[in-house]
C-alpha positions in Angstrom: -21.8 0.0 -22.2 -24.7 0.7 -19.9 -25.0 3.5 -17.3 -25.0 2.4 -13.6 -28.4 3.4 -12.1 -28.3 4.8 -8.7 -30.1 2.1 -7.1 -27.3 -0.4 -9.0 -24.9 2.1 -6.9 -26.7 1.7 -4.1 -26.5 -2.4 -3.6 -22.3 -2.3 -4.9 -21.6 0.4 -2.1 -23.9 -1.7 0.7 -22.4 -5.0 -0.3 -18.7 -3.0 0.0 -19.7 -2.0 3.2 -19.8 -5.8 4.7 -16.6 -7.0 2.4 -14.0 -8.3 4.2 -10.8 -8.3 2.2 -7.4 -9.3 2.6 -4.8 -7.3 0.6 -1.3 -8.4 -0.5 1.2 -7.0 -2.3 3.8 -4.3 -2.8 2.8 -1.9 0.9 4.3 1.6 -0.2 4.5 5.1 2.0 3.8 7.9 0.0 4.9 11.3 1.4 4.0 14.5 -0.5 6.2 17.4 0.5 4.8 21.0 -0.5 6.1 24.2 -1.3 6.3 27.1 -3.6 9.5 27.9 -6.0 10.2 31.9 -6.6 13.9 31.6 -7.2 16.4 29.1 -9.1 19.4 27.7 -7.2 23.2 29.3 -8.0 24.7 26.1 -7.2 22.8 24.4 -10.3 20.2 25.5 -12.6 17.2 23.6 -10.5 14.1 24.9 -8.5 14.5 25.9 -5.5 11.6 24.8 -3.0 10.3 26.8 -0.1 8.6 24.5 2.4 5.3 25.2 3.8 3.7 21.3 4.1 3.9 17.5 4.1 1.7 14.9 4.3 1.9 10.7 4.4 -0.2 8.3 3.5 -0.5 4.7 2.5 0.7 4.0 -0.9 0.8 0.9 -3.3 -1.3 -2.2 -1.6 -1.8 -0.2 0.9 -3.6 2.3 -0.6 -6.0 -0.5 -1.9 -7.0 -1.9 1.6 -7.2 2.0 2.4 -9.9 2.2 0.0 -11.6 -0.3 1.1 -11.9 1.0 4.4 -12.8 4.4 3.1 -16.2 2.4 1.5 -16.8 0.8 4.6 -15.2 -2.9 4.4 -12.9 -4.4 6.1 -9.4 -5.1 5.5 -6.1 -6.7 6.5 -3.0 -5.6 4.7 -0.2 -8.4 4.3 3.1 -7.9 2.7 6.8 -6.4 3.4 7.7 -3.6 4.9 11.1 -3.0 6.6 12.7 -2.9 10.2 12.6 1.1 9.8 11.0 4.1 10.6 9.2 4.3 7.7 7.6 1.2 8.4 7.0 2.1 11.6 4.8 5.1 10.5 3.0 3.6 7.9 2.0 1.4 10.6 0.8 3.8 12.7 -1.2 5.3 9.7 -2.4 2.1 9.1 -4.0 1.8 12.4 -5.3 5.5 12.5 -7.4 4.3 8.9 -8.6 1.2 10.6 -6.8 -1.5 8.7 -5.4 -4.4 9.8 -1.6 -4.7 10.2 -0.9 -8.4 11.3 -0.3 -9.4 8.7 2.4 -7.5 7.5 6.3 -9.2 7.8 8.8 -7.0 9.3 12.2 -7.8 7.0 16.0 -6.2 7.9 16.8 -7.8 4.3 14.2 -5.0 2.5 13.7 -1.1 3.3 9.6 0.2 3.4 9.7 1.3 0.1 8.4 5.4 0.4 7.9 7.4 -2.4 8.6 11.1 -1.5 7.0 14.0 -4.4 8.3 16.9 -3.8 5.7 19.4 -5.5 5.7 23.2 -6.5 2.2 24.7 -6.6 -0.1 22.2 -8.1 3.1 21.0 -10.7 5.4 18.2 -9.1 9.0 19.0 -9.4 10.6 15.7 -8.2 9.8 12.3 -6.9 12.6 10.1 -5.1 12.6 6.7 -4.4 13.5 4.6 -1.3 12.9 1.3 -1.9 14.6 -2.8 -2.0 14.1 -3.9 -5.2 13.5 -7.8 -6.1 12.0 -10.8 -5.0 11.0 -11.7 -1.5 13.1 -15.2 0.1 11.4 -18.3 0.5 11.1 -17.0 4.1 8.8 -14.0 4.1 6.9 -15.8 1.4 6.0 -19.1 3.8 5.4 -16.6 6.6 3.1 -14.2 4.5 1.4 -17.6 3.0 0.8 -18.9 6.8 -0.6 -15.5 7.8 -3.3 -16.1 4.2 -4.2 -19.5 5.9 -4.8 -17.8 8.8 -7.3 -15.0 8.3 -8.9 -17.5 5.4 -11.7 -18.4 7.4 -13.2 -14.9 8.2 -12.6 -13.4 4.6 -14.6 -12.8 2.0 -11.7 -12.4 -1.0 -8.3 -11.5 -1.4 -6.9 -8.8 -3.1 -3.3 -8.5 -5.1 -1.7 -5.2 -5.5 1.5 -6.2 -7.4 3.5 -2.8 -8.1 6.8 -4.8 -9.4 8.7 -4.2 -6.3 9.0 -7.9 -5.6 6.2 -9.3 -2.9 4.1 -10.7 -5.9 6.1 -13.3 -6.8 4.9 -16.8 -8.5 5.4 -18.6 -5.3 3.2 -16.3 -3.3 0.6 -16.7 -6.6 0.8 -20.3 -6.2 0.6 -20.0 -2.7 -2.6 -17.6 -2.5 -3.9 -19.9 -5.5 -3.4 -23.1 -3.6 -4.8 -22.2 -0.3 -8.0 -20.1 -1.1 -8.9 -22.9 -3.6 -9.2 -25.5 -0.5 -11.2 -22.8 1.5 
């Protein structure tokens, strides 16, 4: 394997900065709660974390879109989120990072996947997952494919981010492939 030259790297970064991508997949909200442990709970043999701060960031396929915009490219994110507070928080975060949200589908049948990590010092103590697992229904699949059809004329590529939460189904992949072939 050869090393990447500086000029080739600059060329790749310049190309990435012009890319217009549609990122589809399992969209998540990552939550980090930071603190420190100074004692063990008297209720159970577990550490007590004294809260310092927390931060929220796009996760899963949303993080892929975030990386595209960090390189200067344009990303429209597609996926299914819940009609819940976490979904609205995620939309706000995405907008603040210049990530298009018009291809997100909101559903009352699913909750927005949230991954809460509690970190003491530099050690993750526990992760709490709030999510709906299982494949999306035919209506959500069709809604995503309709959004893809509208977006395709202005796209350079479609990126699929599958984290096993049920958005990326065979029917969705077949539909993406067929629509991309036509375009």
